[in-house]
N, C-alpha and C positions, 0 to 999 in steps of 0.2 A: 430853817425856813420853818414855819408852821403848814405852810402850803404854798405850791406853786402852780398856776392856772397857767395850761400852754395850749395854742389854739395855732392852726395853721392850715394852709389851703395848697392843693397839689404838692401833696409830699409822697415820698419814696421812702419805705422801711421794709428790708430783708425781703425783697421781691413782691412787695404790695405795693400797688399805686393807690395813694388815698385822696380822695376828693376834698375830706377835710377832716380835720380832727381835733376833739375837745377834750383833753384829758385834766385832771386835777391830781397833782402828787402830792402825798403829806408826809409831815415828817421828814422834809429833805435836809439831808445832810450834804451840801454843796460841795465841801473840800473833800470828802469821802466819795462823791458822784454815787449816792444810795437814798434811797426813799423808803419810808415804812408802808407806805399805801398809794394806792391808785384806784382813780375811778373815772370812768369817761367812756368815750365813744371812737369809733372810725366811721365816717359814711363814705359812701359811694366809693367804695373798694372794689380792685380788680387783681383778680389773682390769675396767675399761669401754671396750668397743672401738666402733669407728666407728658401729655401728649403735645403740649406748647398750646393747646387752646387756652381760650381767656374766658374767665368766670366773673360775673358782676355781682356784687352782695353790697345790698342796700346800706346794712349797718352791722358792726362787730362791738360789741359792749364788753369793756372789761373793768375789772375790779378785783381787790384783792390785797394783798400784804406781802411783806417782805418774801415771807416763806412760800406764797402762793398766791398766783395771778391767775383769775379764771376767765374764759371768754364765752360768751355766746353769740351766735350768727344764725340766719337764716339764709340758706340760698333758694331763690324763687322759683317756683315750679319750671317755668319756661327754660332759665339756665339749667336746672337740674336734668330735665330731659333731653337737653342738648349732651351735657355731660356724660351722662348715661349711655346715650345714643352711638356717639364717639367712642366710648370704653367698650362697648358690646360690639361694635364695628371692628375694632382692633382687635378682639379676640376671637370674632366667628368669621371675620370678612364678610359679613352681611350686614348693611344698613338697616336699622329697624323702622317698620313703617308706623308703628305706633309703640308707646311708652307709657305705662300708667303706675302712679305712685297710690298707694292705698295707705292709711293709718293703722296702726301705729307705724310699722315697718315692712310693709309689704310692696311689693315690684312686679309688675308683668310687663314682659317686652316682646314685640310679633316681631321676628324678623325672617326671611325667606320661608314664608309657608309655615314657620315651626314658633312656638310659644316657650319664653323662657321666663319661669317664675322664680323669685328669689325674696332675699330679705336684705335689707340694710343693717349693717353692724360695724362696730369700731373693732379692728382687729388689735394684736397685741403691741403692734409697733405704733399704735396710734391713726392709723389708716382710715381713711372712711371707704367701706368697702360693699360690695353687691356679693352675698353668697348665694349663688345658683342652686335650687333645690331640685329643679326641674328643668328638662330640656335638653337641646344639644350639649351644653357646657354644666349639664349637671355636677355638683360635690366640687366645684371651682370657685375662686373668689376672685372677683375682678375688682381691682383697685382703681377708685374714683379721683380721690385726692390724697396725697401721702401727706401725713399729719408731720409736722415738723420739718417738711422741703418745700411742698407747693403752699402750704399754708403755715406759719410760724407757730401752729398751736397742734401740741400733741392731743388728738381728740378722745373724750371720753365717753360720749354719747350721740346718738344721733335718733331722731322721730321726724316720720312723715307729719306735718301739719294738716289742718283741717283743708287748707287749700291747696295741697300738693307739694309745698316746699319741704325742703331739708332743714331741720332744725339740728343745728351742730352745737355741742359744748366740749370744752377742753381745758387744759392749762396753758398758759402761753409757754412756748418751748425753748425762751431766751432769758436770761437773767437781767431782765429791764430794770428792776430797782435795786439790783446790788451788784 
């Protein structure tokens, strides 16, 4: 088939709870169960991260070819702050009283009367991490989202958006098209 258009609501896929999806597959070989291209989006997505917390994402966009499927999404500021607070509390034992994200990749956390400064990064495993540069956990890496596990995306980049969200980009970590 030249194209196959797929829409669905209330879908589950590799641990993602998806409110709705709208995807177009191109150059589809039905008997081979392959497609040469994909373009679309997943909306109202909920993921469960390492500590069991749920994170809501408004939209994940998907596009690419059989060789490489890329994705982008934004974790909204409120969700990002809770995710960070939970991870810092698990690492230090103290619940943060303030979390501030600053573009392009900065972070300041206040907890137990101390300040932790760091930067967001994607490590070699494709995980979203905070690299603490100052404070009681300086020179440590705190994993926020495990790429390929919590999210079926091997992350390649992270940036703080102008409204304090986290823009994530990566490659789909599964063979969806072939």
